[in-house]
C-alpha positions as CSV (number, residue, x, y, z in Angstrom):
1,M,0.1,-0.2,0.3
2,N,1.1,4.0,-0.7
3,N,1.4,5.9,1.8
4,F,1.1,9.8,2.3
5,Y,1.9,11.8,5.8
6,I,0.6,15.2,5.6
7,T,1.0,18.1,8.3
8,T,0.0,21.3,9.2
9,P,2.5,23.6,11.0
10,I,1.9,23.2,14.8
11,Y,0.4,26.6,15.4
12,Y,1.5,29.2,18.1
13,V,-0.4,29.5,21.2
14,N,0.0,32.9,21.9
15,D,-3.6,34.0,20.7
16,R,-6.7,32.0,19.8
17,P,-7.5,30.5,16.6
18,H,-8.4,32.7,13.3
19,I,-9.7,31.9,10.2
20,G,-5.8,31.4,9.0
21,H,-5.5,28.4,11.3
22,A,-8.5,26.6,10.1
23,Y,-7.8,27.4,5.9
24,T,-4.4,25.6,6.6
25,S,-6.2,22.7,8.7
26,I,-8.9,22.0,6.2
27,A,-6.2,22.3,3.3
28,C,-4.9,19.2,4.9
29,D,-7.8,17.5,5.4
30,I,-8.9,17.6,1.7
31,L,-5.6,15.6,0.4
32,A,-5.6,13.8,3.3
33,R,-8.7,12.4,2.6
34,Y,-8.3,13.1,-1.1
35,Y,-5.7,10.4,-1.0
36,K,-7.6,7.9,1.3
37,L,-10.1,7.5,-1.6
38,K,-7.1,6.8,-3.5
39,N,-6.3,3.8,-1.3
40,F,-3.4,5.3,0.2
41,N,-2.2,4.5,3.7
42,V,-2.4,8.4,5.2
43,Y,-0.7,10.1,8.3
44,F,-2.2,13.4,9.4
45,L,-1.0,15.4,11.7
46,S,-1.7,18.8,13.4
47,G,-0.1,20.1,17.3
48,T,0.4,23.4,18.7
49,D,4.1,25.3,18.8
50,E,4.3,26.1,22.9
51,H,7.9,27.5,23.4
52,G,9.6,30.3,23.0
53,Q,9.3,34.7,23.8
54,K,6.4,35.1,22.3
55,V,4.2,32.7,24.7
56,E,6.4,33.7,27.6
57,K,5.7,37.0,27.2
58,A,1.9,36.2,26.4
59,S,1.5,34.3,29.7
60,S,3.2,36.5,31.5
61,E,0.4,39.7,30.4
62,S,-2.3,37.1,31.0
63,N,-1.0,36.8,34.7
64,M,-0.2,33.3,34.3
65,D,2.1,30.7,35.0
66,T,3.4,29.5,31.3
67,Q,2.8,25.8,31.4
68,D,-1.0,27.0,33.0
69,F,-1.0,29.5,29.9
70,V,0.1,26.7,27.2
71,D,-2.4,24.1,28.8
72,K,-5.4,26.5,28.2
73,M,-4.5,27.8,24.9
74,S,-3.5,24.6,23.6
75,V,-6.8,22.8,24.0
76,S,-8.7,26.0,22.0
77,F,-6.7,24.3,19.1
78,R,-6.9,20.6,19.5
79,E,-11.3,21.5,19.7
80,L,-10.7,23.2,16.4
81,I,-9.9,20.1,14.8
82,P,-12.9,18.3,14.6
83,F,-15.2,21.1,14.4
84,L,-13.3,21.7,11.1
85,G,-14.3,18.5,10.4
86,C,-10.7,17.4,10.0
87,E,-9.8,13.9,10.9
88,I,-6.3,13.8,12.0
89,N,-3.9,10.9,13.3
90,D,-2.2,12.4,15.8
91,F,-2.0,16.4,18.0
92,I,1.6,17.2,19.1
93,R,2.7,19.5,21.7
94,T,6.1,20.7,21.5
95,T,5.5,20.6,25.5
96,E,5.5,17.0,25.6
97,S,8.2,15.0,27.1
98,R,8.2,12.9,23.7
99,H,8.6,16.1,21.7
100,K,11.8,17.3,24.2
101,K,13.6,13.7,23.7
102,A,13.3,14.1,19.8
103,A,14.3,17.6,19.7
104,Q,17.5,16.9,21.9
105,A,18.2,13.8,19.8
106,L,18.0,15.4,16.9
107,W,20.6,18.6,18.1
108,N,23.1,15.6,19.5
109,K,23.5,14.4,16.0
110,L,24.2,17.8,14.4
111,E,26.7,18.6,17.2
112,E,28.0,14.6,16.5
113,N,28.3,15.9,12.7
114,N,29.7,18.5,13.8
115,Q,27.3,20.9,12.3
116,I,27.2,22.9,15.3
117,Y,29.6,25.3,17.1
118,L,29.5,28.5,20.3
119,S,29.8,31.9,20.2
120,N,28.4,35.2,19.9
121,Y,25.5,36.9,18.2
122,E,24.1,40.5,17.6
123,G,21.9,41.6,15.0
124,W,18.0,42.6,15.0
125,Y,15.4,39.8,16.0
126,S,11.7,40.3,15.5
127,I,9.9,38.6,18.6
128,R,6.7,38.0,16.4
129,D,8.7,35.7,14.3
130,E,10.8,34.1,16.6
131,A,13.3,35.3,13.7
132,F,16.4,37.2,13.1
133,Y,17.0,39.7,10.3
134,L,19.5,41.6,8.1
135,E,19.2,45.3,7.9
136,S,18.2,45.3,4.3
137,E,15.4,43.0,4.7
138,L,14.3,45.8,7.4
139,I,12.3,49.3,7.3
140,K,13.7,52.1,8.6
141,K,11.3,54.5,10.6
142,G,13.1,57.4,12.3
143,D,15.0,55.6,14.9
144,S,13.7,52.2,14.5
145,F,13.5,48.9,12.7
146,F,10.3,46.9,11.7
147,T,9.9,44.0,9.4
148,Q,8.0,44.0,6.4
149,S,4.6,43.1,8.0
150,G,5.3,46.3,10.7
151,D,6.8,44.3,13.7
152,P,9.2,46.0,15.3
153,V,12.7,44.3,15.9
154,E,14.9,45.1,18.7
155,W,19.2,44.5,18.7
156,I,20.5,41.8,20.4
157,K,23.7,40.4,21.8
158,E,24.5,37.2,23.2
159,E,26.1,34.0,23.5
160,S,24.6,31.3,21.5
161,Y,25.3,28.0,19.5
162,F,25.0,28.3,15.6
163,F,24.6,25.8,13.5
164,K,26.6,25.8,10.3
165,L,23.8,27.1,7.8
166,S,26.1,28.5,5.6
167,S,28.0,25.3,4.1
168,W,24.7,24.0,3.1
169,E,24.1,26.4,0.3
170,N,25.5,24.7,-2.6
171,K,23.8,21.4,-1.3
172,L,20.0,22.9,-0.8
173,L,20.7,24.5,-4.1
174,E,21.9,20.9,-5.8
175,Y,19.0,19.1,-3.9
176,Y,16.4,21.8,-5.4
177,K,17.7,21.3,-8.9
178,N,17.6,17.8,-8.9
179,N,13.6,18.1,-7.3
180,P,12.2,20.9,-8.4
181,N,8.8,19.5,-7.6
182,S,9.9,19.6,-3.5
183,I,8.2,23.2,-3.3
184,A,5.0,24.7,-4.7
185,P,3.3,26.8,-6.3
186,K,6.5,27.5,-8.9
187,S,6.8,31.3,-7.7
188,R,7.1,29.9,-4.2
189,F,10.0,27.2,-5.4
190,N,11.6,30.6,-6.9
191,E,11.6,32.4,-3.9
192,V,13.2,29.7,-1.8
193,I,16.2,29.9,-4.8
194,S,16.6,33.3,-4.9
195,F,16.9,33.4,-1.2
196,I,19.6,30.6,-1.6
197,K,21.8,32.3,-3.8
198,G,21.9,35.4,-2.0
199,G,24.1,33.9,0.7
200,L,23.3,31.5,3.4
201,K,24.8,32.9,7.2
202,D,25.7,30.5,9.8
203,L,21.7,30.3,12.1
204,S,21.7,31.5,15.0
205,I,20.0,28.2,17.2
206,S,19.8,28.8,20.7
207,R,19.1,31.6,23.6
208,T,20.1,33.0,27.0
209,T,17.7,35.8,27.7
210,F,14.4,33.8,28.1
211,K,14.2,30.1,29.8
212,W,11.1,29.0,28.0
213,G,12.0,26.2,25.8
214,V,13.8,23.1,25.2
215,K,17.3,23.0,27.1
216,V,20.4,22.6,24.9
217,P,21.6,19.4,26.1
218,N,25.1,19.5,28.3
219,N,24.3,23.1,28.5
220,E,21.4,24.3,30.6
221,N,22.0,28.2,30.4
222,H,20.7,28.0,26.6
223,V,17.3,27.4,25.4
224,M,17.0,25.6,21.7
225,Y,15.8,28.8,19.2
226,V,12.1,27.8,18.6
227,W,12.1,27.1,15.5
228,I,14.8,24.1,15.2
229,D,12.3,22.9,18.5
230,A,9.2,23.4,16.6
231,L,10.3,21.6,12.9
232,C,11.6,18.7,15.0
233,N,7.7,18.0,15.8
234,Y,7.4,16.4,12.0
235,L,9.5,13.9,13.5
236,T,8.7,13.2,17.0
237,S,4.9,12.4,15.7
238,I,6.6,9.4,13.6
239,G,9.0,7.7,16.1
240,Y,12.1,9.8,16.3
241,P,14.7,9.2,17.2
242,D,13.9,5.7,16.4
243,L,14.8,5.6,13.0
244,N,14.0,2.0,12.6
245,S,10.7,2.6,13.7
246,K,7.4,1.3,11.0
247,T,5.6,4.5,11.8
248,F,9.0,6.5,10.9
249,K,9.9,4.3,8.0
250,D,6.3,4.3,6.5
251,F,5.7,8.0,6.3
252,W,9.1,9.3,6.3
253,P,9.5,12.2,3.8
254,G,6.4,13.9,5.0
255,F,4.7,16.7,2.9
256,H,4.1,20.0,4.8
257,M,2.0,22.5,4.1
258,V,2.5,26.3,5.3
259,G,1.6,29.4,5.1
260,K,3.8,31.9,3.0
261,D,5.3,33.4,6.0
262,I,6.6,30.7,7.2
263,L,8.1,29.3,4.1
264,R,11.7,30.0,4.9
265,F,12.0,27.9,7.9
266,H,10.8,24.9,6.3
267,A,12.0,25.6,2.9
268,V,15.8,26.6,3.6
269,Y,16.6,26.1,7.5
270,W,14.4,22.9,7.6
271,P,16.1,20.6,5.2
272,A,19.6,21.9,6.1
273,F,19.1,20.9,9.7
274,L,17.5,17.6,8.1
275,M,20.3,16.7,5.6
276,A,23.1,17.7,8.4
277,A,21.3,14.8,10.8
278,E,21.9,12.6,7.3
279,I,17.7,12.4,7.5
280,E,15.8,12.8,4.0
281,P,14.4,16.0,3.4
282,P,10.6,16.7,3.1
283,K,8.9,15.5,-0.2
284,R,7.3,18.4,-1.0
285,I,6.2,21.9,0.9
286,F,3.4,23.8,-0.6
287,A,3.0,27.3,0.8
288,H,-0.4,29.0,0.8
289,G,-1.7,32.3,0.2
290,W,-3.6,34.7,3.2
291,W,-6.8,35.9,3.4
292,T,-8.3,39.6,3.6
293,N,-11.8,40.3,5.1
294,E,-13.6,42.7,2.8
295,G,-10.5,43.7,0.8
296,K,-8.8,44.5,3.8
297,K,-5.9,43.4,5.8
298,I,-7.1,40.9,9.1
299,S,-5.4,41.9,11.7
300,K,-6.5,42.2,15.8
301,S,-5.9,45.7,15.5
302,V,-8.7,46.8,12.9
303,G,-10.7,44.9,14.8
304,N,-12.1,42.4,11.4
305,V,-10.1,38.9,12.8
306,I,-12.4,36.0,11.4
307,D,-13.7,33.7,14.3
308,P,-13.9,29.9,12.7
309,Y,-16.6,29.5,15.0
310,E,-18.7,32.0,14.0
311,I,-18.2,32.1,10.3
312,I,-19.3,28.3,10.2
313,N,-22.0,28.1,12.9
314,K,-23.5,30.8,10.2
315,Y,-23.1,29.2,6.8
316,G,-21.9,25.9,7.8
317,L,-19.3,24.0,7.9
318,D,-19.4,21.9,4.1
319,Q,-20.2,25.5,2.6
320,M,-17.5,27.0,4.3
321,R,-14.9,24.4,3.4
322,F,-16.1,24.8,-0.2
323,F,-16.0,28.7,-0.2
324,L,-12.4,28.7,0.8
325,F,-11.2,26.3,-1.4
326,R,-13.5,26.8,-4.8
327,E,-13.0,30.5,-4.5
328,V,-9.8,31.5,-5.1
329,P,-6.6,29.3,-6.9
330,F,-5.2,27.6,-4.0
331,G,-1.8,29.1,-3.4
332,N,-3.1,32.7,-4.0
333,D,-4.5,35.3,-1.6
334,G,-7.9,35.7,-1.1
335,D,-10.7,37.9,-0.3
336,F,-13.3,37.0,2.9
337,S,-16.9,38.8,1.8
338,K,-20.6,38.4,2.6
339,D,-21.3,38.6,-0.9
340,A,-18.7,36.0,-2.5
341,I,-19.9,33.6,0.0
342,A,-23.5,34.0,-0.8
343,N,-22.9,34.0,-4.6
344,R,-20.3,31.2,-4.9
345,L,-22.7,29.1,-2.4
346,N,-25.5,29.5,-4.1
347,A,-24.3,29.4,-7.7
348,D,-22.6,26.2,-7.1
349,L,-24.2,23.8,-4.4
350,S,-27.5,25.4,-4.2
351,N,-28.3,25.7,-8.2
352,N,-25.9,23.4,-9.4
353,Y,-25.2,20.5,-7.4
354,G,-28.0,20.6,-5.1
355,N,-30.8,21.6,-7.6
356,L,-29.8,18.3,-10.0
357,V,-29.7,16.3,-6.9
358,Q,-33.2,17.4,-5.8
359,R,-35.3,17.2,-9.2
360,I,-33.4,13.7,-10.3
361,T,-33.9,12.4,-6.7
362,T,-37.7,13.7,-6.8
363,F,-38.3,12.8,-9.7
364,C,-37.6,9.0,-9.4
365,V,-39.6,8.9,-6.2
366,K,-42.4,10.2,-7.4
367,N,-42.5,9.1,-11.0
368,C,-40.3,5.2,-10.8
369,N,-41.5,4.0,-6.8
370,S,-38.0,5.1,-5.8
371,N,-36.3,2.6,-8.2
372,I,-34.1,2.9,-11.4
373,K,-33.0,0.0,-13.1
374,N,-29.3,-1.2,-14.4
375,N,-29.1,0.2,-18.1
376,S,-26.0,-0.4,-20.7
377,N,-28.1,0.6,-23.7
378,Y,-26.6,4.4,-24.7
379,T,-26.9,6.6,-27.2
380,K,-24.2,9.0,-28.3
381,Q,-25.3,11.6,-26.4
382,D,-24.8,9.5,-23.5
383,K,-21.6,8.2,-24.7
384,N,-20.7,11.9,-25.0
385,L,-21.3,12.6,-21.4
386,I,-19.8,9.4,-20.2
387,E,-16.7,10.5,-22.1
388,F,-17.0,14.2,-20.9
389,M,-17.4,12.3,-17.1
390,N,-14.2,10.3,-17.8
391,L,-12.3,13.3,-18.8
392,K,-13.3,15.4,-15.5
393,F,-12.2,12.7,-13.2
394,D,-8.5,12.6,-15.1
395,E,-8.8,16.2,-15.2
396,Y,-9.7,16.2,-11.3
397,N,-6.6,14.0,-10.5
398,K,-3.9,15.6,-12.2
399,F,-5.1,18.8,-10.5
400,M,-5.2,17.1,-7.3
401,N,-1.9,15.7,-7.5
402,E,-0.9,19.0,-8.0
403,E,-2.7,20.7,-4.9
404,K,-4.6,22.7,-7.2
405,I,-8.1,22.2,-5.6
406,D,-9.7,24.8,-6.7
407,K,-9.0,23.4,-10.2
408,S,-10.2,20.0,-9.4
409,I,-13.6,21.5,-7.6
410,K,-14.1,23.5,-11.0
411,C,-13.9,19.9,-12.9
412,V,-17.0,18.2,-11.0
413,F,-19.0,21.3,-11.5
414,E,-17.9,21.6,-15.3
415,L,-19.2,17.8,-15.2
416,L,-22.8,18.5,-13.1
417,S,-23.2,21.6,-15.7
418,E,-23.1,19.3,-18.6
419,T,-25.1,16.7,-16.4
420,N,-28.0,19.7,-15.9
421,A,-27.7,20.9,-19.4
422,Y,-27.9,16.8,-20.7
423,I,-31.3,16.5,-18.0
424,D,-32.9,19.8,-19.9
425,T,-32.4,18.6,-23.1
426,E,-33.5,14.9,-22.9
427,A,-36.4,15.8,-20.2
428,P,-37.6,12.5,-18.5
429,W,-40.6,15.0,-17.7
430,N,-41.6,14.5,-21.4
431,L,-40.1,10.8,-21.9
432,K,-42.4,9.6,-19.1
433,K,-45.6,10.0,-21.0
434,T,-43.4,8.9,-24.6
435,N,-40.8,6.5,-23.6
436,K,-40.1,4.8,-20.3
437,D,-37.5,2.9,-21.4
438,R,-35.4,6.0,-22.3
439,M,-36.6,8.0,-19.3
440,N,-34.5,5.2,-17.3
441,N,-31.8,5.1,-18.9
442,V,-31.5,9.2,-18.7
443,L,-32.5,8.4,-15.1
444,F,-29.6,5.9,-14.5
445,L,-26.9,7.6,-16.1
446,T,-27.5,11.0,-14.1
447,L,-27.8,9.1,-11.0
448,N,-24.4,7.7,-12.2
449,I,-22.9,11.0,-12.6
450,I,-24.2,12.4,-9.5
451,K,-22.6,9.1,-7.4
452,N,-19.3,9.6,-9.1
453,S,-19.2,13.7,-8.8
454,S,-20.1,13.1,-5.7
455,I,-17.2,10.7,-4.1
456,L,-15.3,13.5,-6.2
457,L,-16.4,15.4,-3.5
458,I,-15.8,13.7,-0.5
459,P,-12.5,15.5,0.0
460,V,-14.1,18.9,0.0
461,I,-17.4,18.7,1.6
462,P,-17.4,15.3,3.2
463,E,-20.9,15.8,5.5
464,S,-22.9,16.8,2.4
465,A,-21.5,14.6,-0.2
466,N,-21.7,11.8,1.9
467,K,-25.7,12.4,2.9
468,I,-26.1,12.9,-1.0
469,L,-24.8,9.5,-1.5
470,D,-27.0,7.9,1.2
471,I,-30.1,9.4,-1.1
472,L,-28.7,7.3,-3.5
473,N,-28.2,4.0,-1.4
474,V,-24.5,3.9,-2.2
475,N,-22.3,1.3,-0.4
476,K,-20.2,2.8,2.4
477,A,-17.1,0.7,1.1
478,E,-17.8,1.9,-2.5
479,R,-17.3,5.4,-2.1
480,N,-13.9,5.6,-3.5
481,F,-12.0,6.2,-6.6
482,D,-12.4,2.7,-7.6
483,H,-16.2,3.2,-8.2
484,I,-15.6,6.2,-9.9
485,T,-17.6,3.8,-12.8
486,I,-20.9,3.2,-14.5
487,S,-22.6,1.3,-11.8
488,T,-23.9,-2.0,-13.0
489,N,-26.3,-2.1,-9.9
490,D,-29.9,-0.8,-9.7
491,Y,-30.6,2.6,-7.8
492,K,-32.9,2.4,-5.0
493,I,-33.6,6.2,-4.0
494,N,-34.2,6.8,-0.5
495,D,-36.5,10.2,0.6
496,P,-34.8,13.0,-0.6
497,K,-34.0,16.5,1.7
498,P,-32.8,19.7,0.2
499,I,-28.9,19.4,1.0
500,F,-27.8,23.0,0.2
501,P,-30.2,25.6,1.1
502,R,-30.2,29.2,-0.7
503,I,-28.3,32.0,1.4
504,D,-29.5,35.5,1.1
């Protein structure tokens, strides 16, 4: 059996979850469900990043013990996962003992391979990003410097351990030359190559000015730089440091889904750490875009942060999963607006898909005693529609394998639109009076296309797609890609109920 390991970034617990966290988690769930439908053995990981100066500061501002603070905040991220309809295999917390053990083992391996040395560091540091910046990367305002996203940086001087990142510059370029599909979309790949070619400096990987982190082995005055600790989570969950564990051997290297703001950490630092520790780099890293709200950047200061609980309770879970991944090309930035949500959901789910399901299943119940017989007597029009269905299924797979989720969904809706046109042309309500055999054949083919389209939509709108498959009495064991075909079984229709109410 083929294996597929997919990870969300672990979410930082200095604040509550927002729509950005939901977006990444749902993207991973869509891909995890897609590979399950292809009969892959799937391992899906999410979790929380609980160390670093930012967390220490947030807990202090909340007048809470830091461990109590992260315990409380982690729950809100853990509970969001099932609320989003995501089915994960593991939820990791970086404060767990298994993770501290793995992070320290990775550190020891890097040290053993002569990749770490002790020195002093001076530079501009962003608490928000937990990252150091070159002055050329910053914006100067008066006597102060800020990151491109507007966050202040401070000048830090302290003793630090360094990772020999500079020695991996050519090896990273060579790796990406040989593995051009390991970063997507292509614009992000180019961005990473450009950054590496700009020159890599050795990376500060420990701190002494705060204590909330994984202790550096054999030197308790230092805690690990939060990114070396955080990135190691992807290994922890599958059994590291035991490289011979079945889970590790089955699933590594994995697929990382990240926001574009943390691409550098995943596509430059992380592969270098791994190669330096004699571990294979990630199979693929996909960096998606950001959402705005009614055209404005989302921020707490503006007060337009989108609460995933609030928006899903208003529109519905499947409706929001659908909107987020149908509305914009996956990888691009998108805009969240009430008009866009209503227009998209009404046009695609209510008018196209929902209306086809409702009118065909209702017609079958009222006019065919809920029973539609198997048919193999196809006209030229039928064969054209079957050929179109097969074409769209091939395109759907091609796009989903490239994480072009929006294009995959579009393929299904092109098929549904074509089927609606077919029904209007064939008019089974007229055939009922003139040719009942032909009426049965038209309905049988249409039900097959509804069935196949619903299976293709399970990754995106699992609850609704399965409700429609329940109406068609499709066996649960047949809800996978092996059964994207014209069925040889008769159909018995259950009482149809509207699945997608229109949004005003």
